[in-house]
C-alpha positions as CSV (number, residue, x, y, z in Angstrom):
1,Q,8.2,-28.6,-2.2
2,V,8.2,-27.4,1.4
3,Q,6.1,-24.9,3.3
4,L,7.7,-22.9,6.1
5,A,6.1,-21.2,9.1
6,E,8.1,-19.1,11.6
7,S,7.1,-18.4,15.2
8,G,8.6,-17.1,18.4
9,G,9.0,-13.5,17.6
10,G,8.0,-10.8,19.9
11,L,9.1,-7.8,22.1
12,V,12.2,-8.2,24.2
13,Q,14.4,-5.7,26.1
14,A,17.9,-5.2,24.9
15,G,20.2,-7.8,26.4
16,G,17.3,-10.4,26.4
17,S,16.8,-13.6,24.5
18,L,14.4,-15.1,22.0
19,R,14.1,-18.4,20.3
20,L,12.7,-18.5,16.8
21,S,11.2,-21.6,15.4
22,C,10.6,-22.6,11.8
23,A,8.2,-25.5,11.1
24,A,8.6,-27.2,7.7
25,S,5.9,-29.2,6.1
26,G,6.3,-31.3,3.0
27,R,8.5,-34.1,2.0
28,A,12.2,-34.7,2.5
29,F,13.0,-31.8,4.9
30,S,16.5,-33.2,5.4
31,S,17.3,-32.6,1.8
32,Y,17.1,-28.9,2.3
33,A,19.8,-26.6,3.7
34,M,18.2,-24.0,5.8
35,G,18.8,-20.3,6.6
36,W,17.5,-17.4,8.6
37,F,17.4,-13.9,7.1
38,R,16.1,-10.6,8.4
39,Q,14.8,-7.4,7.0
40,A,14.4,-4.1,8.8
41,P,12.2,-1.2,7.5
42,G,13.9,0.5,4.6
43,K,16.7,-2.0,4.4
44,E,17.5,-5.0,2.2
45,R,17.0,-8.5,3.4
46,E,20.2,-9.7,5.0
47,F,21.7,-13.0,5.9
48,V,21.7,-14.1,9.6
49,A,22.6,-17.8,9.8
50,A,22.6,-21.0,7.8
51,I,22.8,-24.7,8.5
52,S,23.6,-27.6,6.3
53,R,21.2,-30.5,5.6
54,G,22.6,-32.7,8.3
55,G,23.3,-29.9,10.7
56,S,27.0,-30.3,10.9
57,T,27.9,-27.1,9.2
58,T,26.7,-23.7,10.2
59,A,27.5,-20.1,9.1
60,Y,26.7,-16.8,10.7
61,A,26.8,-13.1,9.8
62,D,29.5,-11.3,11.6
63,L,26.9,-9.1,13.3
64,V,25.4,-12.0,15.1
65,K,28.3,-14.4,15.5
66,G,28.7,-15.4,19.2
67,R,25.2,-14.3,20.1
68,F,22.9,-16.3,17.8
69,T,22.8,-20.1,17.3
70,I,21.1,-22.0,14.5
71,S,20.1,-25.6,14.9
72,R,17.8,-28.1,13.3
73,D,15.9,-31.2,14.2
74,N,15.3,-33.3,11.1
75,A,13.1,-35.8,12.9
76,K,10.7,-32.9,13.8
77,N,11.1,-30.9,10.6
78,M,12.2,-27.9,12.6
79,V,14.8,-25.2,12.4
80,Y,15.6,-22.9,15.3
81,L,17.4,-19.6,15.9
82,Q,18.4,-18.9,19.5
83,M,19.1,-15.2,19.9
84,N,20.9,-14.0,22.9
85,S,22.2,-10.6,24.0
86,L,19.7,-8.9,21.6
87,K,20.4,-5.4,20.5
88,P,18.1,-2.7,19.1
89,E,19.8,-3.1,15.8
90,D,18.6,-6.8,15.7
91,M,15.0,-5.6,15.3
92,A,13.6,-6.8,12.1
93,V,11.2,-9.3,10.5
94,Y,13.0,-12.7,10.5
95,Y,12.5,-15.2,7.7
96,C,13.2,-18.8,7.5
97,A,14.3,-20.2,4.1
98,A,15.0,-23.5,2.5
99,R,17.3,-24.3,-0.4
100,S,17.7,-27.4,-2.5
101,G,20.8,-26.4,-4.5
102,P,24.3,-27.6,-4.1
103,G,26.6,-26.6,-1.3
104,L,26.5,-26.9,2.4
105,V,25.3,-23.4,3.3
106,A,24.5,-20.2,1.4
107,R,24.6,-16.6,2.5
108,T,22.6,-14.9,-0.2
109,P,18.8,-14.9,-0.5
110,I,19.0,-15.8,-4.2
111,G,20.1,-19.3,-3.4
112,Y,16.9,-20.1,-1.5
113,N,13.8,-21.7,-3.1
114,Y,11.2,-21.4,-0.3
115,W,10.4,-18.7,2.3
116,G,8.2,-18.4,5.3
117,Q,6.0,-15.4,6.0
118,G,8.3,-14.0,8.6
119,T,8.1,-13.2,12.3
120,Q,8.6,-9.8,13.9
121,V,11.4,-9.3,16.5
122,T,11.2,-6.0,18.4
123,V,14.0,-5.0,20.7
124,S,13.5,-2.1,23.1
125,S,16.4,-0.1,24.4
């Protein structure tokens, strides 16, 4: 089992940057593939980015490709989401998630076993 805690959200102007962090506690963090999802008011939770257990494989939603970067540090039990060139449409609660199932990365929330509480990202235009 793993517990996840996001941080780093906040208010930023359009075009700015934020770096989200996700701290994982529990055993065998490196055995979990990780993902970031987001949910805006009135919308379903959507995939943002994912990273494999070792960090060599990543995947991104088309809407964030080229602007966001996911990374992980297994020695520190941390996952990061660097967000650049933020747009008002990026505004949402961002969630970190962990999955123990097969496959390198997963784009659907169903595949993830554990979730953090979320961190709010607000982008002003």
